[in-house]
C-alpha positions in Angstrom: -40.7 57.6 168.7 -43.3 59.2 166.7 -42.5 61.3 163.4 -42.9 64.8 163.3 -42.3 67.6 161.1 -38.5 68.4 160.1 -37.0 71.2 162.3 -36.8 74.6 160.8 -34.2 75.2 158.2 -35.9 77.8 156.1 -36.9 81.2 156.6 -40.5 80.5 155.7 -40.6 77.7 158.4 -39.2 80.2 160.9 -41.5 82.8 160.1 -44.5 80.2 160.5 -43.6 79.5 164.0 -42.9 83.1 164.7 -46.4 83.4 163.5 -47.5 81.0 166.2 -46.2 83.3 168.9 -47.8 86.3 167.0 -51.0 84.3 167.4 -51.1 83.8 170.8 -49.8 87.6 171.7 -52.8 88.6 169.5 -55.4 86.3 170.9 -54.1 87.5 174.6 -54.4 91.3 173.3 -58.3 90.6 172.4 -58.7 88.8 175.6 -56.9 91.5 177.5 -59.5 93.9 176.1 -62.1 91.8 176.8 -60.9 91.1 180.4 -60.6 94.6 180.9 -63.5 96.0 179.6 -65.7 93.1 181.2 -63.6 94.0 184.6 -64.1 97.4 184.7 -68.1 96.8 184.2 -67.6 94.2 186.8 -66.4 96.6 189.1 -69.1 99.2 188.2 -72.1 96.5 188.8 -70.4 95.6 192.0 -70.2 99.3 193.1 -73.7 99.5 192.8 -74.8 96.1 193.8 -72.6 96.3 196.9 -74.8 99.5 198.2 -78.2 98.2 197.0 -78.0 94.3 198.4 -76.7 92.7 201.6 -73.9 90.5 202.4 -76.5 87.8 203.2 -78.4 88.2 199.7 -74.8 87.8 198.2 -74.5 84.9 200.0 -77.6 83.1 198.8 -76.6 84.0 195.1 -73.1 82.3 195.7 -74.9 79.1 196.8 -77.2 79.5 193.9 -74.0 79.7 191.6 -72.9 76.7 193.4 -75.6 74.5 192.4 -75.3 75.8 188.6 -71.9 75.3 188.7 -71.6 71.9 190.1 -74.3 70.4 188.0 -72.5 71.8 184.8 -69.4 70.3 185.6 -70.8 66.7 186.5 -72.6 66.8 183.3 -69.7 67.9 181.2 -69.8 66.5 177.5 -66.6 67.9 176.2 -68.3 69.3 173.1 -66.6 72.2 172.9 -63.3 70.8 173.2 -63.9 68.0 170.9 -65.0 70.8 168.1 -62.1 72.4 168.9 -59.8 69.6 168.3 -61.4 68.2 165.4 -59.5 69.2 162.0 -61.4 70.8 159.3 -64.9 72.4 159.4 -67.3 72.0 162.5 -70.5 72.4 160.5 -71.4 68.7 159.8 -71.2 68.4 163.6 -73.3 71.5 164.6 -76.8 69.3 164.5 -75.7 66.5 166.8 -73.9 68.8 169.4 -76.9 71.0 169.5 -78.8 68.2 170.4 -76.7 66.8 173.1 -76.6 70.4 174.4 -80.1 70.8 174.8 -80.8 67.2 176.6 -77.6 68.6 178.9 -79.5 71.6 179.8 -82.9 70.0 180.9 -80.6 67.3 182.8 -78.7 70.2 184.7 -82.1 71.8 185.3 -83.3 68.7 187.0 -80.3 68.1 188.9 -80.3 71.8 190.2 -83.9 71.6 191.7 -82.6 68.3 193.7 -79.4 70.0 194.8 -81.4 73.4 195.7 -83.5 71.7 198.1 -80.5 69.5 199.8 -78.8 73.1 200.0 -81.9 74.9 201.3 -82.2 72.3 204.0 -78.4 71.8 204.7 -77.8 75.6 205.1 -81.0 76.2 206.9 -82.1 78.5 204.0 -85.6 77.9 202.8 -85.4 80.9 200.1 -82.5 78.9 198.5 -84.7 76.4 196.9 -87.2 78.9 195.1 -83.9 81.1 193.8 -82.0 77.6 192.3 -85.8 76.5 190.9 -85.8 79.6 189.2 -81.8 79.7 188.2 -82.7 76.3 186.7 -84.2 78.3 183.7 -80.4 79.3 182.6 -79.0 75.8 181.5 -82.1 75.1 179.5 -81.8 78.3 177.7 -78.1 78.2 177.3 -78.5 74.8 175.8 -80.0 76.3 172.8 -76.8 78.3 172.1 -75.7 77.7 168.5 -72.4 75.5 168.6 -71.0 77.3 166.0 -69.6 80.0 168.5 -66.8 77.6 169.2 -65.8 78.2 165.6 -64.6 81.7 166.8 -61.8 80.2 169.0 -60.8 77.4 166.6 -60.4 79.8 164.0 -58.5 82.5 165.9 -61.1 85.0 165.6 -60.2 86.4 168.7 -61.6 89.9 168.2 -65.1 88.6 167.3 -65.2 86.3 170.2 -63.9 89.2 173.0 -66.8 91.0 171.4 -69.3 88.4 171.8 -68.7 87.7 175.3 -68.4 91.4 176.2 -71.7 92.3 174.8 -73.4 89.3 176.7 -71.7 90.2 180.2 -72.6 93.6 179.2 -76.3 92.9 179.2 -76.2 90.7 182.5 -74.2 93.7 184.2 -77.0 96.4 183.4 -80.0 93.9 184.0 -78.5 93.3 187.1 -78.1 96.8 188.2 -81.4 98.2 186.6 -83.5 95.5 188.4 -81.7 96.1 191.7 -82.3 99.6 191.5 -86.2 99.2 191.3 -86.3 95.8 193.6 -83.1 95.4 195.7 -83.2 91.8 196.3 -81.1 88.7 195.3 -83.6 88.1 192.8 -82.3 91.1 190.6 -79.1 88.8 190.2 -81.1 85.8 189.3 -83.5 87.3 186.8 -80.3 89.2 185.1 -78.8 85.3 184.8 -82.1 84.6 182.9 -82.2 87.6 180.8 -78.6 87.3 179.6 -79.4 83.5 178.7 -82.0 84.6 176.3 -79.9 87.4 174.8 -76.8 84.9 174.1 -79.0 82.2 172.6 -80.6 84.9 170.1 -76.9 86.4 169.6 -75.4 83.1 168.7 -78.0 82.5 165.7 -77.6 85.8 164.3 -74.0 85.9 164.3 -73.7 82.5 162.0 -74.8 81.4 158.9 -74.8 77.7 159.9 -77.6 77.0 162.3 -78.4 73.8 164.0 -81.4 71.5 163.3 -82.9 68.8 165.9 -81.3 66.1 164.3 -79.0 63.3 165.9 -76.2 61.3 164.2 -75.3 58.2 166.4 -71.9 58.3 164.7 -71.1 62.1 165.2 -72.5 61.8 168.8 -70.4 58.5 169.7 -67.4 60.8 168.4 -68.3 63.9 170.8 -69.5 61.5 173.8 -66.5 59.1 173.9 -64.6 61.9 175.6 -67.2 62.4 178.1 -65.9 60.5 180.9 -62.4 62.3 180.9 -63.7 65.7 180.5 -66.5 65.6 183.1 -63.9 64.2 185.6 -61.7 67.4 184.6 -64.5 69.6 184.5 -66.0 68.2 188.1 -62.3 68.8 189.8 -62.1 72.5 187.9 -65.0 73.2 189.4 -64.7 72.1 192.9 -61.2 73.9 193.1 -63.3 77.2 192.3 -66.4 76.6 194.3 -65.7 74.1 197.3 -64.4 77.0 199.5 -67.9 78.6 199.0 -69.6 75.7 200.3 -67.1 75.5 203.4 -67.4 79.1 204.2 -71.1 79.2 204.1 -71.3 75.9 206.3 -68.5 76.7 208.8 -69.4 80.6 209.2 -72.5 81.9 207.7 -74.4 83.2 204.8 -73.6 86.4 205.7 -69.7 85.8 205.9 -70.3 83.8 202.7 -71.5 86.9 201.0 -68.3 89.1 202.1 -66.3 86.3 201.0 -68.0 86.4 197.6 -67.2 89.8 197.0 -63.6 89.9 198.3 -62.8 86.8 196.1 -64.6 88.7 193.2 -62.4 91.6 194.0 -59.0 89.6 194.2 -58.7 85.9 193.6 -61.1 86.2 190.7 -59.5 89.2 189.1 -55.9 87.9 188.9 -57.1 84.4 187.6 -59.1 86.2 184.9 -55.9 87.7 183.7 -54.2 84.3 183.4 -57.6 82.8 181.6 -56.5 85.5 178.7 -53.7 83.7 178.1 -54.6 80.2 178.6 -57.5 80.9 176.2 -55.6 82.3 173.4 -52.7 79.8 173.8 -54.7 76.4 173.8 -55.6 76.5 169.7 -51.8 77.6 169.3 -50.5 74.8 171.5 -52.7 72.2 169.8 -51.5 73.3 166.5 -47.7 73.0 167.8 -48.2 69.4 168.9 -46.1 67.8 166.3 -43.2 70.3 167.0 -42.4 69.6 170.6 -39.4 71.8 170.8 -41.3 74.9 169.8 -44.0 73.7 171.9 -41.9 73.6 174.9 -40.4 77.4 174.0 -43.7 78.8 173.4 -45.0 77.5 176.6 -42.3 79.3 178.9 -42.5 82.3 177.1 -46.2 82.6 177.4 -45.9 80.9 181.3 -43.3 83.6 182.3 -45.6 86.6 180.5 -48.4 85.4 182.1 -47.0 85.4 185.7 -45.6 88.9 185.2 -48.9 90.7 184.0 -50.8 88.9 186.8 -48.5 90.2 189.5 -48.6 93.6 188.1 -52.2 93.7 187.6 -52.5 92.6 191.3 -50.2 95.1 192.8 -52.1 98.1 193.3 -54.7 96.1 195.2 -52.0 94.4 197.2 -50.6 97.8 198.1 -53.7 99.5 199.1 -56.4 97.4 199.9 -58.2 99.6 202.2 -58.5 102.2 199.5 -59.9 100.0 196.8 -62.4 98.0 199.0 -63.9 101.2 200.2 -63.8 103.0 196.6 -65.4 100.0 195.1 -67.7 98.3 197.7 -68.0 100.9 200.3 -67.5 101.2 203.9 -70.1 98.7 204.7 -67.4 96.0 203.3 -64.3 97.0 205.5 -64.2 93.8 207.0 -62.9 91.8 204.1 -59.9 94.2 204.1 -57.3 91.7 206.1 -58.1 89.0 203.9 -57.5 90.6 200.7 -53.7 90.4 200.5 -54.1 86.3 201.1 -56.8 86.2 198.5 -54.3 88.1 196.1 -51.7 85.5 196.5 -53.8 82.4 196.4 -55.1 84.1 193.0 -51.6 84.6 191.5 -50.7 80.9 192.7 -53.8 79.5 190.9 -53.1 81.5 187.9 -49.7 79.9 187.5 -51.5 76.4 187.5 -53.6 77.2 184.4 -51.2 77.3 181.6 -49.5 73.8 182.9 -53.2 72.5 182.9 -53.8 73.9 179.2 -50.5 72.1 177.9 -51.3 68.6 179.8 -54.8 69.0 178.0 -52.8 69.5 175.0 -50.7 66.7 175.3 -54.0 64.4 176.1 -52.1 64.0 179.8 -55.5 64.9 181.6 -54.9 62.0 184.0 -51.6 63.9 185.6 -53.7 67.6 185.5 -56.7 65.7 187.4 -54.1 64.0 189.5 -52.7 67.4 190.8 -56.4 68.8 191.1 -57.4 66.0 193.6 -54.1 67.2 195.4 -54.9 70.8 195.4 -58.5 69.9 196.2 -57.5 67.9 199.5 -54.9 70.6 200.3 -57.5 73.4 200.2 -60.2 71.5 202.1 -57.6 70.6 205.1 -56.3 74.3 205.1 -59.7 75.8 205.3 -61.2 73.5 207.8 -58.0 73.9 210.1 -57.8 77.9 209.8 -61.4 79.1 208.9 -63.0 78.2 212.3 -60.8 79.9 214.4 -59.6 82.7 211.7 -62.6 83.8 210.0 -62.1 85.3 206.6 -58.6 85.9 207.1 -58.2 82.2 207.7 -60.1 80.7 205.0 -57.9 83.2 202.6 -54.9 82.0 204.6 -55.7 78.4 204.2 -56.5 78.8 200.5 -53.2 80.7 199.7 -51.1 77.8 201.7 -53.0 74.9 199.7 -51.9 76.3 196.1 -48.4 77.1 197.6 -47.8 73.5 198.6 -49.4 72.4 195.3 -47.7 74.7 192.6 -44.4 73.2 192.4 -45.6 69.6 191.5 -47.5 70.7 188.3 -44.7 72.7 187.4 -42.4 69.8 187.5 -44.8 67.7 186.1 -45.6 69.7 183.1 -41.7 70.3 182.3 -41.1 66.7 182.2 -43.9 66.1 179.8 -42.9 68.9 177.7 -39.4 67.5 177.4 -40.4 64.1 176.9 -42.7 65.2 173.9 -40.2 67.3 172.6 -37.7 64.4 172.4 -40.4 62.4 171.1 -41.1 64.2 168.4 -37.5 65.2 167.1 -37.1 63.8 163.2 -35.3 60.6 163.0 
């Protein structure tokens, strides 16, 4: 068995462990402020855009995001995770990490253009190629973001991090609405993405005294890239879980149906998942710190898991009770077609939220293969569910397929994570 820190026998040690719990809650508090503020902002943005753009335009934009997301996932380098898990200062890795990010941005852009051509042909949507090619500027621009941004999470500076992301999302929302008011088309969403990317790069350099140089160290590059294979597979699976449904809806139904689904998903599933991300994001550094004390890690996990699930359920309750009211209020009368699918998507979102924290724990324990195996299972179940229920049931069938797949898969990840934590707790007991 591995050697661990001694069990707490002093008030100081107890206070340190309680401080970990407080850190998680403080991080969640800031993440909650971020999610609440950006959530409200997203609803305001949706309020205007749903009245300015058509479902088909939202459907095209959803496919553009698919091309952006899948290329980002397939070229994942694990830079941020590596820097987060590295002990001590990350300043010495900034130059190399920046060069890797720049090269990755160019690679993503090239892959996006190719994928855009394939999607345009496969979905019989010629405008999709030009939209995707223009959006390919986003990864090139964002590749220049100062890698020191990750230090905000590493150093538990949750307040500053929340403000950083809130400002960027505010810029994107304002740009999208203002442009759409004058030029109501899907291009408003694309131009807003590009503008927000430029702003994020400028902000990241303004915030930190340490700025990267275009200099690559083979040794440091090896340290960062040695995890690429593991992180790339995980990122690709995570992306597929969140986006393959869009590809299926667009192909099985229509671009207009995809636009309806895009906003229904954003109003329900995406909103509930964002709440759980608040806990997961703020918990990961703490879980990482508690690795050597498996018993405390086990107790902390269950406390955060229970709190996460409670908050997500409470947050989803109003929309679950009165879907017609909220759909009409936020999206308008032209979107009432999504109402029957709202409750199913909320259930799917809650179930998926319950998977996120176990994933963070398995990541912390470096048992990524278990997480990847569960993601594959969930993905297969999701594809089967949507393909079986979608063609005959439309949007409701898609939402049901999504919910059933999550319901079947959830018990497996809960049990696997519990077993991994119990084993780790036993292994880290002092001799």
